[in-house]
C-alpha positions as CSV (number, residue, x, y, z in Angstrom):
1,X,160.1,91.7,13.3
2,X,161.4,89.6,10.5
3,X,158.6,90.8,8.2
4,X,159.3,94.5,8.9
5,X,163.3,94.0,8.4
6,X,162.6,92.1,5.0
7,X,160.3,94.9,3.8
8,X,162.9,97.5,4.8
9,X,165.5,95.5,2.8
10,X,163.4,95.1,-0.1
11,X,162.1,98.9,-0.4
12,X,166.1,99.9,0.3
13,X,166.8,97.8,-3.0
14,X,163.9,99.4,-4.9
15,X,165.3,102.9,-3.9
16,X,168.9,102.1,-4.9
17,X,167.6,100.5,-8.1
18,X,165.4,103.6,-8.8
19,X,168.3,105.9,-8.3
20,X,170.7,103.9,-10.6
21,X,168.2,103.9,-13.3
22,X,167.9,107.8,-13.0
23,X,171.4,108.4,-13.4
24,X,172.3,105.9,-16.1
25,X,172.2,107.1,-19.8
26,X,169.5,106.5,-22.5
27,X,171.7,104.0,-24.3
28,X,172.9,102.4,-21.4
29,X,169.3,102.1,-20.2
30,X,168.0,100.3,-23.4
31,X,170.8,97.8,-23.3
32,X,170.0,97.0,-19.5
33,X,166.3,96.5,-20.2
34,X,167.1,94.3,-23.1
35,X,169.4,92.3,-20.9
36,X,167.0,91.9,-18.1
37,X,164.2,90.9,-20.6
38,X,166.7,88.2,-22.1
39,X,167.1,86.7,-19.1
40,X,163.3,86.9,-17.9
41,X,162.4,85.0,-21.2
42,X,164.9,82.2,-20.2
43,X,163.3,82.3,-16.7
44,X,159.9,82.2,-18.0
45,X,160.6,79.3,-20.4
46,X,162.4,77.0,-17.7
47,X,159.5,77.5,-15.1
48,X,157.0,76.9,-17.7
49,X,158.6,73.5,-18.6
50,X,158.6,72.7,-14.9
51,X,162.6,72.6,-14.6
52,X,162.1,75.3,-12.0
53,X,159.5,76.1,-9.4
54,X,157.2,79.3,-9.6
55,X,158.3,81.9,-7.1
56,X,156.3,83.1,-4.2
57,X,156.0,86.7,-4.2
58,X,157.2,88.3,-1.3
59,X,155.0,91.1,0.7
60,X,157.3,93.9,-0.5
61,X,157.1,92.5,-4.2
62,X,153.5,92.8,-3.6
63,X,153.5,96.2,-2.5
64,X,155.5,97.5,-5.3
65,X,153.5,95.9,-8.3
66,X,150.3,97.4,-6.3
67,X,152.1,101.1,-6.5
68,X,153.2,100.7,-10.4
69,X,149.7,99.5,-11.3
70,X,148.8,103.0,-10.2
71,X,151.7,105.0,-11.7
72,X,152.5,102.9,-15.0
73,X,149.6,102.2,-17.4
74,X,151.5,99.3,-19.5
75,X,152.2,97.5,-16.3
76,X,150.1,94.4,-17.7
77,X,152.2,94.1,-20.8
78,X,155.1,93.3,-18.4
79,X,153.7,91.1,-15.7
80,X,154.9,87.6,-16.3
81,X,154.8,85.6,-12.9
82,X,151.2,86.6,-12.1
83,X,147.9,87.8,-13.9
84,X,146.6,91.4,-13.5
85,X,144.0,90.0,-11.5
86,X,146.2,88.7,-8.9
87,X,147.8,92.0,-8.5
88,X,144.1,93.7,-8.3
89,X,143.6,90.8,-5.4
90,X,147.0,91.8,-3.5
91,X,145.4,95.4,-3.3
92,X,142.0,94.2,-2.1
93,X,143.9,92.1,0.7
94,X,146.0,95.0,1.7
95,X,143.0,97.1,2.3
96,X,141.4,94.6,4.2
97,X,144.1,94.0,6.7
98,X,144.7,97.8,6.9
99,X,140.9,98.5,8.0
100,X,140.9,95.4,10.0
101,X,144.0,96.7,12.1
102,X,142.5,99.9,12.3
103,X,139.3,98.5,13.8
104,X,141.3,96.4,16.1
105,X,143.1,99.6,17.1
106,X,140.3,102.0,17.5
107,X,138.0,99.4,19.1
108,X,135.1,101.6,18.1
109,X,131.7,100.5,16.8
110,X,128.0,100.2,18.2
111,X,128.2,99.7,21.8
112,X,126.5,96.6,23.1
113,X,123.2,96.7,24.5
114,X,122.3,96.0,28.3
115,X,121.4,92.7,29.2
116,X,117.9,94.1,30.7
117,X,117.4,95.4,27.3
118,X,118.4,92.1,25.5
119,X,115.8,90.3,27.6
120,X,113.3,92.6,26.5
121,X,113.6,92.6,23.2
122,X,113.9,88.8,23.2
123,X,110.5,88.4,25.0
124,X,108.8,91.0,22.8
125,X,110.1,88.9,19.6
126,X,108.9,85.8,21.1
127,X,105.5,87.3,22.2
128,X,104.9,88.7,18.8
129,X,106.3,86.2,16.1
130,X,104.7,88.1,13.1
131,X,106.4,91.4,14.0
132,X,109.2,92.5,12.3
133,X,112.3,94.1,13.9
134,X,111.2,97.7,12.8
135,X,107.7,96.9,14.2
136,X,109.5,95.7,17.5
137,X,111.3,99.3,17.6
138,X,108.0,101.0,17.1
139,X,106.4,99.3,19.8
140,X,109.1,100.0,22.3
141,X,108.7,103.9,21.4
142,X,104.9,103.4,21.6
143,X,105.3,102.6,25.4
144,X,107.6,105.6,25.7
145,X,110.9,104.3,25.5
146,X,113.3,107.0,24.9
147,X,116.3,105.3,23.7
148,X,115.0,102.4,21.6
149,X,117.6,100.1,20.0
150,X,118.0,100.2,16.2
151,X,116.2,97.5,14.1
152,X,119.5,96.1,12.9
153,X,120.5,95.7,16.9
154,X,117.5,93.6,17.5
155,X,118.0,91.8,14.4
156,X,121.5,90.9,16.1
157,X,120.4,89.9,19.2
158,X,117.4,87.9,18.1
159,X,119.2,86.0,15.1
160,X,118.6,82.2,15.1
161,X,115.7,82.7,17.6
162,X,113.1,83.3,15.1
163,X,112.1,82.1,11.6
164,X,112.8,83.6,8.3
165,X,110.5,86.7,7.5
166,X,108.5,84.8,4.7
167,X,107.9,81.8,7.2
168,X,106.9,84.2,10.0
169,X,104.1,85.6,7.7
170,X,102.9,82.4,7.1
171,X,100.7,80.6,9.9
172,X,102.5,77.4,10.8
173,X,100.8,74.2,12.0
174,X,101.8,74.9,15.7
175,X,100.4,78.5,15.3
176,X,97.2,77.2,13.6
177,X,96.6,75.0,16.7
178,X,97.3,77.7,19.3
179,X,95.0,80.1,17.6
180,X,92.0,77.8,16.7
181,X,92.0,75.2,19.6
182,X,88.8,76.6,21.2
183,X,87.1,75.5,17.9
184,X,89.1,72.2,16.8
185,X,88.8,68.8,17.8
186,X,91.5,66.0,16.9
187,X,90.5,62.1,16.1
188,X,92.5,59.1,15.7
189,X,92.3,55.3,15.7
190,X,94.1,52.8,17.9
191,X,94.1,49.5,18.3
192,X,93.0,47.2,21.2
193,X,93.9,43.1,21.4
194,X,91.3,41.0,23.5
195,X,91.9,38.0,25.2
196,X,90.8,35.8,22.6
197,X,93.5,38.0,20.3
198,X,90.6,39.5,18.5
199,X,91.8,43.2,17.5
200,X,89.2,46.0,17.9
201,X,89.7,49.4,16.6
202,X,88.8,52.5,19.0
203,X,88.1,55.8,17.8
204,X,88.9,58.6,19.7
205,X,87.9,62.5,19.3
206,X,89.2,65.3,21.9
207,X,88.7,68.6,22.3
208,X,91.7,71.0,21.8
209,X,91.0,73.7,24.0
210,X,89.6,71.5,27.6
211,X,91.4,68.2,26.4
212,X,87.9,66.7,26.9
213,X,87.3,63.3,25.4
214,X,83.8,64.3,23.4
215,X,83.4,60.7,22.1
216,X,84.7,57.3,21.4
217,X,83.3,54.2,19.7
218,X,84.4,50.7,19.0
219,X,84.3,48.4,16.1
220,X,86.0,45.4,14.2
221,X,85.8,47.0,11.0
222,X,86.2,50.4,10.6
223,X,84.4,51.7,7.4
224,X,83.3,54.6,5.9
225,X,79.3,54.3,7.1
226,X,80.7,53.4,10.4
227,X,82.7,56.5,10.7
228,X,80.0,58.7,9.6
229,X,77.7,57.4,12.2
230,X,80.3,58.0,14.9
231,X,80.7,61.6,13.7
232,X,76.8,62.1,13.6
233,X,76.7,61.0,17.4
234,X,79.4,63.0,18.5
235,X,78.1,66.4,16.9
236,X,74.5,66.0,18.0
237,X,72.5,68.9,19.5
238,X,74.7,71.4,17.9
239,X,77.8,70.4,19.3
240,X,80.6,70.5,16.7
241,X,84.0,71.9,16.0
242,X,84.9,74.3,13.1
243,X,87.9,72.1,12.5
244,X,88.5,68.3,12.8
245,X,92.4,67.5,12.7
246,X,93.0,63.9,11.3
247,X,95.6,61.7,10.0
248,X,95.9,59.9,6.7
249,X,94.1,56.8,7.5
250,X,92.3,55.6,4.5
251,X,88.7,56.0,6.1
252,X,89.5,59.8,7.2
253,X,90.7,61.0,3.7
254,X,88.2,59.0,1.5
255,X,86.4,61.4,-0.8
256,X,82.8,60.3,1.0
257,X,83.9,61.3,4.6
258,X,85.6,64.4,3.3
259,X,82.3,65.3,1.7
260,X,80.3,64.6,4.6
261,X,82.3,66.6,7.1
262,X,82.2,69.9,4.7
263,X,78.5,69.3,4.3
264,X,78.0,69.4,8.1
265,X,80.1,72.6,8.2
266,X,83.4,71.3,9.6
267,X,86.5,71.8,8.0
268,X,88.8,68.8,7.9
269,X,92.5,69.2,8.3
270,X,94.7,66.5,7.1
271,X,98.0,66.4,8.7
272,X,101.5,65.6,6.9
273,X,102.4,62.1,6.4
274,X,104.6,60.5,8.8
275,X,104.1,63.8,11.2
276,X,101.7,62.6,14.0
277,X,103.0,65.5,16.3
278,X,100.6,67.7,14.1
279,X,97.8,65.8,15.8
280,X,99.4,66.0,19.3
281,X,96.2,65.9,21.5
282,X,94.6,62.9,19.9
283,X,98.1,61.1,20.1
284,X,98.7,62.3,23.7
285,X,95.4,60.9,24.9
286,X,95.6,57.5,23.1
287,X,98.8,57.0,25.1
288,X,97.0,58.1,28.3
289,X,94.6,55.7,27.6
290,X,97.1,52.9,27.3
291,X,99.2,53.7,30.2
292,X,96.7,54.6,32.6
293,X,94.0,52.1,31.9
294,X,94.5,49.3,29.4
295,X,97.8,48.4,30.4
296,X,96.1,47.1,33.7
297,X,93.3,45.0,32.1
298,X,92.6,42.7,29.3
299,X,89.3,43.3,27.7
300,X,87.1,40.0,27.0
301,X,85.5,41.5,24.0
302,X,84.1,44.4,22.5
303,X,81.3,45.0,25.3
304,X,83.7,44.6,28.0
305,X,86.0,47.1,26.4
306,X,83.1,49.6,26.0
307,X,82.6,49.6,29.8
308,X,86.2,49.6,30.6
309,X,86.7,53.1,28.4
310,X,82.9,54.3,29.6
311,X,84.0,53.9,33.4
312,X,87.5,55.6,33.0
313,X,86.5,58.4,30.4
314,X,83.0,59.4,31.9
315,X,83.9,58.8,35.9
316,X,87.6,59.8,35.8
317,X,89.5,61.3,32.8
318,X,87.0,63.9,32.1
319,X,85.5,65.0,35.5
320,X,88.5,64.2,37.7
321,X,91.9,63.9,36.1
322,X,94.3,67.1,36.2
323,X,95.8,68.0,33.1
324,X,99.0,70.2,33.4
325,X,98.2,71.8,30.1
326,X,95.3,73.1,32.1
327,X,96.9,74.7,34.7
328,X,96.2,71.6,37.1
329,X,92.2,71.8,35.9
330,X,90.0,69.1,34.8
331,X,88.4,69.2,31.2
332,X,85.2,69.3,32.8
333,X,85.4,71.9,35.6
334,X,85.0,70.9,38.9
335,X,82.5,72.8,41.5
336,X,84.4,75.7,43.4
337,X,85.0,74.4,47.0
338,X,85.9,76.7,50.0
339,X,89.5,76.3,50.7
340,X,90.2,74.3,54.0
341,X,93.3,73.0,55.7
342,X,94.4,69.7,55.1
343,X,93.8,68.4,58.4
344,X,90.4,69.6,58.3
345,X,89.6,68.2,54.8
346,X,87.0,65.3,54.4
347,X,86.8,63.5,51.0
348,X,84.2,60.9,50.1
349,X,85.6,58.3,47.4
350,X,84.1,56.1,45.0
351,X,85.9,53.5,43.2
352,X,86.7,53.5,39.4
353,X,87.6,50.2,37.3
354,X,87.4,48.3,40.6
355,X,89.4,50.7,42.6
356,X,92.1,51.1,40.0
357,X,91.3,54.8,40.4
358,X,88.6,57.0,42.6
359,X,86.6,59.9,42.3
360,X,86.1,62.2,45.2
361,X,83.6,64.4,46.7
362,X,84.4,67.1,49.5
363,X,82.2,67.3,52.5
364,X,84.3,69.7,54.4
């Protein structure tokens, strides 16, 4: 209300001054312009010297000068307290405020999508990360959707839930592991300390698709020649992966081992530095071996550690231990049993690692 009154008061003054200007004679008008300019020059000089503060233009003043900029070609020459660019900015600001107010008043625009439609398009985007918004819309049309949302609407409701288009086209590491899990192995070292504080290094190789530990080896000195022999043993009888994921251990990344893998038809996949999550299954199985087996016993020597791991892996981990990532199945599938009720089920157990675990055989 105060702003409205101040604008009305300002514009009444402008109208009164305009009427007076029209009625006065040319001689009187020239004298009045000279008098006003002399006062303005004095004011400008005092303002530049810092004796008085620069005034803040009122909304009415801004509106007047925006109007004068359209009807008077020489307005830039007489503008003193602001720059011409400032007047242009006043006009742009007024335009934005006008349309912002109109938008709030009309409350028009593209109507929001139904919740079910939002859930559907987010599902399609999540399941098809390589498709653009236009492709998602075409997919909806392909399946008979008569009112598919526009590509911009799909982009609006999936913003922040998918990577930029350039990253979507490039295959991410997670996507690579998912697409090639059936032909990929992972390998890694971990260290075990014996009863006499001797350090032993264990090499583990695991299949990504079935989480099966296909090979392990133990040594005190993991060198290139020993590693090459372990790879030969793990890939005997034509059983070998297409990709072998490993970290940046000096033995793994040596030129001799890399050439050896390529010669065998295996593509080595070296993970980024300090990124163990890029070799997830090998890292996970090492943690499992520690938490479920090695934390419960101390190996006397390398032969004892060999027996412990062989007992755990071949008799329990691969054929008996259920995996959440496999839907509760085991790496080596169990035979199919006829369903029975719990009260009628009979199992025969065989102790593993002196009773730390048991494996079972169903007899009825």
